[in-house]
N, C-alpha and C positions, 0 to 999 in steps of 0.2 A: 504493500500500500504506500509506503514511504517513497519507493522508487517511482510509483505512478504519479504522485504529486510532484516529485522533482522533475520528471519528464514533462509534465504539464507546464510547469514554470518555464522550462527551457524553450518549449514550443511557443508559449505566449510571448516570451522575450524576443524570440526570433521574428515572430509576426509583427510585434510592435515596431521593430526596426524598419520593416518594409512599409508599414502604414500606421500612423499614430491614431487615425480616426477610430473612435469606438473604444480606445483604451481608457480604463477607469481606475483611479486610485482613491481610497477613502479610509476613514477611521470612524469608530462607533463605540458607544457604551450601551450596556443593557442591564437595568435592574430586572431581576428574575425571581420567580417562584421556583423552588427546587424540591424534589421528592424522590424517595427510594421506594419503589413498588415491590412488595413481596406478598404473594397470595396467602402463604401460610400465616404470616403476621396478621393480615387483615381478618383471618378467621378466628383469631383469639378474642376472648372476652375483653371488653373495654377496660376492665380493671387491670388487665395484663398489658394491653397494647392499645393506645389511642393516638392516631396520627396527629401531629402538631404542625402548624405552619412554619415554614423556614424559608428565608430569603437569602439571596446572594447577588453578587455583581459579576458581570463579564464585560469584556471589551477587547478590541483588537483592530486589525487593519484589513482592508479589502483590496484585492486585485481582480479586476474584471475586464471582459471584452465583449462588445456587442457586434454580432455579425451583420445586423441591420438595425433599423429603428426600433424593432420590436423584440428581438430574441438575443439573449446573451447568457454568459455564465459568470459566476463569482467564485473565487478561491480566497478563503479567509484564514488568517492565523489569529487565534484569540485565547485569552486566559479566561477561565470560568471557575467561579466559586460555587460549589453545589453540595449535595448530600441529602440528609434526611433527619427528621426529628420525631420522637414519640414520647408519650408519658405513660407511667405505670404507677398504680397505687401500691406502695410498699407497706403502708400502715393506715390506720383509720385517721391519722393526722393529716394526710394529704398525699399528693402525687409527686413523683420525681420525673423530671424531664431529661431525656437523653438526646444528645446531638452528635451526629456524625458529619464531619466536614471533609469533603473531597475536592481537591483543586486540580484542574486539568489544563493542559495545552490542547486546544481543539482545532482541527483543520477541516472545515466544511468545504465541499465542492458542490455547487448548486447550479442548475440550469433553469432558466425561467423566461418570462416575457413581461413586457409592459405595454400599456395602451399607447396610442399614437401621441408622440410628444410635440408634434408640429403645432406651433402657435398656441400652446397650452401652458399654463402656469403650473398645473398639477397633473400628474399621471398616476395610474394604478399599476402596481407591480406584484408579481407572484412568482416565487422561486421554491424549488425543492431539490433534494439530492441526498448525498451520503456524507458521513462525517467520521473522522478518526479522532479518538479521545485518548490522550496520553496522560496518565496519572502522574502528578508531580509532588503531591503532598496529601497526607491523610491523618486525621486525628479525631478523637472523641472526647466528650466531656459531659458532665451532668451537674445538676444544681443541688446535689446532696453529697457533701464531702464525706459523710460517714460511710458511703458505699465504696469509696476509693481505698479498699483494703489491699495489703500486699498479697501476692500469690503464695500458696503453700510451698514449702521447701521441696516437696516431691515433684513439683512442676518446673521444668527447665526448658531452655531453648524456646521460650514463648515468643510467638511472632509479633512484630510491631503492627500497628494499625495499618500502615502502608502495605505490609506483606499480606494482609488478609483481604486485600482488594486487588483486582486485576490491573496490571500495569498498562494495558491497552484494551480498549473496547471500541465498538462501532455503533453508529446511530443512524437513523433516518432524521432528516432535518428539513424544515420548511419555514418560509416567512412570507408575509403578505402585508401590504400597506400602500402608502403613497410617497411619491417623490415630489418635492416642491422646488421649483427653480429659484435660485438666488442670484442676485447681481454680482458679478457678470454671469451670463447664462451657463458658463461651464461648471458652475457650482450648483449642487443639488442637496437639499435637506432631506434625509431619509427618516421616515417615521413608520415603523413596521412592527407587527406582532410576529414573534419568532418562537418556535418550539422544537425540541429534539427529544427523541426517545431511543434508549439503547436497545440494540438487537441481541446483545450478548450479556451474559451474567456479569454484573458489576463486581460480585464477590469472587475471591479466589478460593474455590471450594477445596483446593489441594493444600491450603495452609494447615500446619500441624505443629505440635509441640511434644516434648518428652514427658512422660508420666512414669514415675517409679513407685511401685507397690510390691511389698513383700520381697524386696531385693531384685525384682525384675523390672526392666525399663522398656516401655513400648512407645510407639508414636500414636498420638491421638489427634483426630481431626478437629481443627479449631471450631468450625461452624457447627459440628455435631455437639461439641462440648458447650458452645454458647447458646444454641437453640434447642437441642434435643434431636434424637435420631429420626423422629417422624416429621421434622420441619426442614426439609431440604429443597424447598422451592427456590427457583432462581430469583434474583433481585435485579430490577432494571431501573436505571436512573432516568429521571425526567426533568426537563427545565422548560419554562415558558415565561417570556418576558417581553418588554417593550424596547425595541431597537431605536436609538436616536443617533444619527450619524450624518456625516457630510462626505459627499463624493465629488471628485473633480474629473471631468471628461476632457481628454486631450483631443481637440477637434470635435467634429460632429459625427455621429454614426453614419456610415455610408448608406446611400439611398438604394433601395431594392432594385 
């Protein structure tokens, strides 16, 4: 997948040398709602698992090319802060909230179209495609410090939070909204709704640790230990947010 994106960049660069028309560069930010979907978790009683809202930020740069006034594609590089949150009732005194934060370098490649831009201040745009997600950081926390107890001495080689999630996943991605021309006409304000959904399990189900009992040491699966042997459903990351960006077009898109 990385080689495919690199080849795409090389081809686009070669194309832009021959004709600058339709070449686009931009930057954007995106406040977003984030969620980790797991079917087994959702089947639990609300005292054990209640999803809680969690927000994050993302942003990055856009490289695009329009083949004509209507059709083009976008290749983006972006940082994304996501994850999931839930609460559980540990006692009659109240609930404890648990948060998982996952930070990604994401590379979406999207194909789409926009309405006729001729003599119009605002156009409608719709894009969709695939996305590679590279995990850069992962951590968890909760709002009850009493729960943060040390591991028993018979548990060793315990995986970090980063190791319990996959280093690379893939998603479908789409966005839709409007582009508003700014003076001079080469600048465009992008206002769009954007969402992506992972097609591969976010969690690394092979993560494990060492457990010593009765003088015998064995490897134990982390997620079986954390959830229970009957709760092995895949987990999928979801983000949805509002894209606010600015794009600059080198020349005008070629006429059909």
